N, C-alpha and C positions, 0 to 999 in steps of 0.2 A: 504494500500500500504506500502511495506517495502522498506526502503532505508538504505544502509550501509553508516555510517558516521565515522568521526574521531574527537575525543574530545581532544583539546590541553591540556596537563598537563605539569608541570615542569619536569616530568620524560620521556616525549615523548607523542606521539599521541595514545590515547586509542581507541580501537575498540568499536563501539556501533552501534545500529540500531534504526531507527525511523519508527514509524507506524502512519499513518494518516487515517482519515475516507474516505470512498469512496464517500460519499455525502457531498456537501457543499464545500466552498472555504476557510474556516477558517477566522481569527485565532481561534484556539481551546485551551481550558485549558490544561496546560502541566502536564504530569505525568511521574514519573520515576518508572520503574518496575525492582526490584532487583531479579536476578536469584537465583535459588537454587544451591546446591553443585554439581549436575550432569552437571552444566555448560550450555553454549550456545548450543542450539540444536533446532530441529524443534518444539518441544513442547513449548519452550519458545517463539518462533515466533508465534505460534498459540495464546498464551496468549496475546502477545503484539497486535496482530491483533484484537483480540476480544475486548480488552479494547479500542482500537482506534475506533472501530465501535460504541462504546457507546458515541462517541463524544469527544475524547481526542487526543492530540498530545503526543504520548507515546515514551519515550526514554528508551531503554533497553541497559544498559552498560554491557560490558564484564568485570566482576570483576577480571577475570584471565588474562587480556590482557598482563601483564608483563611477563607471561610465554611463550609468543610467540604463533605461530599457533599450534592448537591442535585439535584432535578429541575428542568428548565427552567421559569422562572416564566411564568405566564399573563399576558402583557403586556396583552392585550385586556381581561381581567377587572380587572387593576390600573388601567387607564385608566378603566374604568367605575366604579371606586371600591369594588370588592369588598374587604372588610377583610382576608380571608385572603391574597388575591393581593397586595394592597398591602404587607402585612407581609413576605411572602417577598421581594418585589422590593426593599424597603427594606433587608432584611438583606443581600442580595447587594451592592447598590450601596454600602451602608455599610461593606463589608469592604475597600474600595479607595479610593484617592485618587490625585492626580497624583504625589505623592512615592513612594507604593508602586508605582505603575505604572512609574515610571522605574527604581526599584530592581529590579523584575522584569525590565524590558527589559535592564538591564545584566547580570543573571544569565543571561538568554537568550543574549545576545551572547557572553558568556564560554563558555557551554555549547556553542554552535555551533562555536566555535573548536576544541573538542576532538573534534568529530565527523569522522571520516575521509571520510565521504561528502558533506560540506558544504564548499563554498568560501565561507569566512566572513570573509575580510579586509574585504570590502565587502558589505554586506547591503542587501536591499530590504525595505521594510515597506509594508503596506497595511492600512487599517482601515475599519470600517463603523460608522455611528451613533456611539456613544461611542468606538469604536475609531479613528475618523477623527482625533479630537483627539489620541489617544494616539500615532498615527503621526506627526503633525506635531511633537508635543512630543518624541518620540524623535529625530526628525531634528535638532532644535535642541539636545538634551541630549548626543547622541553623534555629533557632526558628522563625526568622522574614521572612523566605522565604518558609518554609514548613508549609502549613496550615492544612493538613490532612495526616494521616499516618495509614497504615494497615499492619498487620503481620499475616501470615497464616502458620501454623505448623512450627513456628520458634523455635529455640533452644537457650539455654544459654542467656536468656533475663533478668534474675534476679538471678545472681549467686554471689559468694563471690569475684569474680575477680575485680580488681581495675577499669577496663574499662567496667563493666557490664552496659548494656543500662539503666537499671532501675535507676541507680544513676544520670542520666541526667534528671529525671522527673521534678525537680524544674525549669529547663530552658525551658521545652516544652510549646508551645502555640497551637500546632496542636490538632485537634480532632482525637482521636485514637481508632482503633479497633484492638484487639488482639484475635485471635482464635487459641488456642493451639490444638495439636493433642492428641488423647486418648492413654493412656499407653505409653507415650513418656518420656524416661529417660532424654532427653535433655530439657524438660520443663514439670515438674511434677506438682502435685497439690500445693506443697510447693512453687515452683517458681511462679506459677500462683497467689497465694495469696500474695506473696511478691511484685510482679509487680503491682498488683491491689492496694495494700496498698500504695505503693510509689506514684502512679499516683493520687490516691485520696488525699493523704496528700499534694500533690503539687497543688491540685485544677484543675487538667487536666480533660477535658471532655473526658472520656475514657470508653470503654466497654472491659473487659478482661474476657475470659472464656476458657474452654476446651470443644471442641465439641465431645461429646461422640459418639463412633462408627466410628470416622474418624481417621485413623492412619497417622503417620508421612509421609508426601509426597502425600496427597490425592488429591491435585489440578491438577498437570500436567497430561495430558492424557496418557503419556508414562510410568508412574510409576506403579510398580506391585500393589501398594495399592490404585491406583486411585479409588475414590469413586464418582460416577456420581452425586448422590443426594447431597452429601456434597459439591462437586465442584460447582454445580449449585447454591446452597445456598450461597457459597462464592461469585459467580458473582453477585447475587442479592444484597447482603449486601455491597459488595465493590462499585458497581456502585451507589447505593443509598447513601452511605457515601460520595463518591466523588461529586456526583451531589449536595448534600445538602450544601457542602462547596464551591465548585468551580463553580457551576452554580446557583447563587442566583436568586430567582424569580424576574422577572421584576417589 
């Protein structure tokens, strides 16, 4: 079941969506699902719903909420250089940054703690495309609240930037899974190795790899590079990861 919600933040109320299982009465372990760059759209709702049916209270925040109401950007047209599509995409991406994303994450975590149907002392996070880096950064920014984090076809996760997520590895306590996309300039073999080394040096329980044959954006069903086999593998590994941490055996 999907419910539209508002998350109070110092900058205003942020748009978000909650998904809960059809069976049972809760409370359920809480998870945050970070969207990809094509923004909030039916494909993201499908993913929130599917994770919820695995037994989770899922919060899908709109990372672009500061830009105001919008239709999902045409990423294909933007990549082709269409001026109108590029302008829309730039407006949305320009409405957020790492600092704002972590402020929003803190607000989401605080909000989850107030929800009677959510078990939110320890939360799981998963992200896609730009959301992958957000998930890792969240694990390093809120180490006592995020117990498990996953990133799928994420980019810019181990760069030379001062705010690169891999630099937060020493603070991380979560169990982590990173699955990079094949032939992805945003997260190549060098970044993969750098991220893996940083997490290992910090003693983080992590699995970092590039999934061969799976191109950037392979999970959402509406993407041109959607890969059903790799997407289903993602679901199996994500749910197993979350279950192992957030649903301890009795």
